[in-house]
C-alpha positions in Angstrom: 76.5 41.6 7.7 79.2 39.1 5.5 78.4 35.8 3.2 78.0 32.8 5.3 81.6 31.1 4.7 82.2 27.3 4.3 83.7 27.6 7.6 80.4 28.6 9.0 78.8 26.1 8.2 81.2 23.5 8.9 81.3 25.0 12.8 77.6 24.7 12.3 77.6 21.0 11.6 80.5 20.5 14.6 78.3 22.6 17.4 75.5 20.5 16.1 73.4 23.5 14.6 71.1 22.2 11.9 72.2 23.8 8.3 68.9 25.3 6.5 69.4 25.3 2.4 66.6 26.4 -0.3 67.0 25.9 -3.9 65.8 29.1 -5.4 66.4 30.8 -8.5 65.8 34.6 -8.9 66.1 37.9 -7.2 63.2 38.7 -5.6 62.7 35.0 -3.7 66.1 34.8 -2.9 65.5 38.6 -1.0 62.7 36.7 1.0 64.5 33.4 2.0 67.7 36.2 3.1 64.7 37.6 5.4 63.4 34.0 6.5 67.0 33.3 7.8 68.6 30.1 5.5 72.0 29.6 5.8 72.5 28.7 2.2 71.1 29.2 -1.3 72.1 26.2 -4.0 71.3 27.9 -7.7 70.6 24.3 -8.7 70.4 22.7 -12.1 66.8 21.7 -11.4 65.4 25.1 -12.8 66.0 22.9 -15.9 62.4 21.7 -14.7 61.0 24.2 -12.6 61.5 27.4 -14.6 62.1 26.1 -18.1 59.8 23.2 -18.4 62.2 20.5 -19.2 61.4 16.9 -17.9 64.8 17.1 -16.8 68.5 18.6 -15.7 70.3 17.5 -18.6 69.4 20.5 -20.8 70.3 23.2 -18.4 74.1 25.0 -19.4 76.5 26.6 -18.0 75.4 29.9 -18.9 71.6 29.0 -17.4 73.1 28.6 -14.6 75.7 31.4 -14.1 72.4 33.9 -15.1 70.5 32.9 -12.2 73.5 33.1 -10.0 73.9 36.5 -10.7 70.4 36.9 -10.1 70.0 35.8 -7.0 74.0 37.0 -6.2 71.7 40.3 -6.3 68.8 39.7 -4.4 70.5 38.7 -1.4 73.3 39.6 1.0 73.7 36.8 3.8 73.3 33.2 2.5 76.1 31.2 1.2 75.3 30.5 -2.5 76.1 27.3 -3.8 76.5 27.1 -7.6 75.8 24.2 -9.8 77.9 22.5 -12.3 75.2 21.4 -14.8 75.4 17.9 -17.2 78.7 18.0 -19.4 80.8 21.0 -17.9 82.8 19.0 -15.7 82.9 15.4 -16.7 85.2 15.3 -19.9 88.2 16.7 -17.7 89.6 18.5 -14.6 90.7 21.1 -17.2 87.0 21.8 -18.4 85.7 21.2 -14.6 88.0 24.2 -13.1 87.1 26.2 -16.1 83.2 25.7 -15.5 83.6 26.2 -11.6 85.7 29.1 -11.9 83.1 31.0 -14.4 80.6 30.5 -11.8 82.6 32.0 -9.2 83.7 34.4 -11.5 80.5 35.5 -13.7 77.9 33.6 -11.4 79.3 35.5 -7.7 78.8 32.2 -5.9 81.2 31.6 -2.9 81.2 27.5 -3.6 80.6 24.8 -6.6 78.1 21.6 -6.6 78.7 18.8 -8.7 77.6 15.2 -9.2 79.3 11.6 -8.5 81.7 10.1 -6.4 85.2 8.2 -7.6 84.7 9.7 -10.7 84.9 13.2 -10.0 87.5 13.0 -6.9 90.4 14.2 -9.1 88.1 17.3 -10.4 87.3 18.1 -6.8 91.0 18.1 -6.2 92.1 20.0 -8.8 88.7 23.1 -8.1 89.9 23.5 -4.0 93.9 23.0 -4.9 92.9 26.1 -6.7 90.7 27.7 -4.3 87.1 26.9 -5.1 85.0 25.4 -2.3 83.4 22.0 -3.7 80.1 20.4 -2.7 79.6 17.1 -3.6 76.9 15.0 -4.6 75.9 11.2 -4.0 72.7 9.1 -3.9 70.2 10.0 -6.3 71.6 11.9 -8.8 69.8 14.0 -11.2 72.1 14.3 -14.0 72.2 10.3 -14.4 68.4 10.2 -14.6 68.7 8.4 -17.9 71.8 5.4 -16.0 69.0 5.1 -12.7 66.4 4.4 -15.1 64.4 7.1 -13.4 64.1 8.7 -9.8 65.0 6.2 -7.4 66.2 5.8 -4.6 70.1 5.1 -4.2 72.1 2.4 -2.1 69.7 0.0 -0.6 71.7 -2.7 -1.2 74.8 -3.5 1.5 77.3 -3.2 -1.8 75.6 -0.2 -3.2 75.3 0.9 0.4 79.5 0.4 1.1 80.1 1.7 -2.2 78.4 4.9 -1.4 79.9 5.0 1.6 83.4 5.1 0.6 82.6 7.3 -2.5 82.2 10.1 0.3 85.2 9.3 2.5 86.7 9.5 -1.2 85.0 13.0 -1.8 86.0 14.4 1.7 89.6 13.1 1.1 89.7 15.1 -2.3 89.0 18.2 -0.8 84.7 18.8 -0.5 83.9 20.9 2.4 80.1 19.4 2.3 78.0 16.5 0.9 74.5 16.3 -0.7 72.7 13.0 -0.1 69.8 12.6 -2.3 67.2 9.8 -2.3 69.1 7.3 0.1 68.3 5.2 3.0 67.9 7.1 6.5 70.1 4.7 7.9 72.8 4.9 5.5 72.6 9.1 5.7 73.2 8.4 9.4 76.3 6.2 8.7 78.0 8.7 6.2 77.3 11.5 8.3 78.8 10.0 11.3 81.9 9.2 9.3 82.7 11.9 7.6 84.1 15.2 9.3 82.4 17.5 6.3 78.5 18.7 6.7 76.1 16.7 5.1 73.0 17.7 3.7 70.0 15.7 3.2 67.1 15.8 0.3 64.9 12.4 1.1 67.5 11.3 3.2 66.4 10.8 6.9 66.7 13.2 10.0 70.6 12.4 10.7 72.3 14.7 7.9 73.7 18.1 9.4 71.5 20.2 7.0 68.5 20.1 4.6 67.6 21.3 1.6 64.5 22.0 -0.5 63.6 23.5 -3.5 61.6 26.7 -2.9 58.9 26.1 -5.3 58.1 22.7 -4.0 58.3 23.6 0.3 56.1 26.8 -0.7 53.5 24.2 -2.6 53.5 25.4 -6.2 53.3 22.6 -8.1 50.1 20.4 -6.6 51.6 17.8 -9.2 54.9 17.0 -7.5 54.3 14.9 -4.0 57.8 13.0 -3.5 57.7 11.2 -0.4 60.6 13.3 1.0 58.6 16.1 0.2 56.5 18.1 2.8 54.9 21.2 1.7 54.6 24.1 4.1 52.2 26.5 2.5 49.9 26.0 -0.5 50.6 29.0 -3.1 49.4 26.9 -6.1 45.7 27.6 -4.6 46.6 31.3 -3.3 48.3 32.7 -6.5 45.3 31.0 -8.8 43.0 32.4 -6.5 44.7 35.7 -6.7 44.9 36.1 -10.3 41.9 35.2 -10.5 40.5 38.0 -8.1 42.5 40.5 -10.2 40.5 39.3 -13.6 37.5 39.2 -12.0 38.2 43.0 -11.1 39.6 44.3 -14.1 36.4 43.0 -16.1 33.6 44.1 -13.5 35.7 47.6 -13.9 35.9 47.2 -10.1 40.2 47.7 -10.9 41.5 50.2 -10.9 40.0 52.6 -9.0 40.6 56.0 -8.8 43.0 55.1 -5.7 45.2 53.5 -8.3 45.2 56.0 -11.0 47.4 58.8 -11.4 
């Protein structure tokens, strides 16, 4: 079965079928979410926090993202793969943006790229799409701007901020973006953006009206009991289950109950 394309994602939205996207970073989880039937996998720069242990996404390099994109691509066959452009790889010039995006497709084996920002990046979006690189936009709470925002705060709460976000969404669509992530914005604003645009919106902390939803796989599996933002629903409690399983392994090793003859050659 061929990978889901940008055209398929747009048709799903047009037909009223919700798009399911998760963020993961390795071949094993990619295989599992493929089996679960997700439509798209985002190899996000959130790997800086989830995998590398940083406080934010700023330290992530393009080589880091390419490495994880390749791993995910080897682990799954059907989902559409979106590679994140990390901070500093597209802001300086459209040439930088095009080179970085081309590396994600060529070396990371993804089918599209994502970048954060509104009107400031529309020229780069246009340049990339003209070169044949599908681009997903990202507005609202853009994690690469955490220092500018003064933390992870909901965006678009005021009338002027909402109108600005709506205008930037239109600008990204006009520049050629095939989809748009809306993160950390009021639900009514996300609904306005979704109703206004012809391209699919993917929400995270943006209410139910978006054309699809995305969560970080580690978050929805409940692998960190310290992380409990309002937008997150944990569909399991794997932190408890992993700790329990490893503890039982440890006990059986110490008591000599593992390995047994059954586990020996």
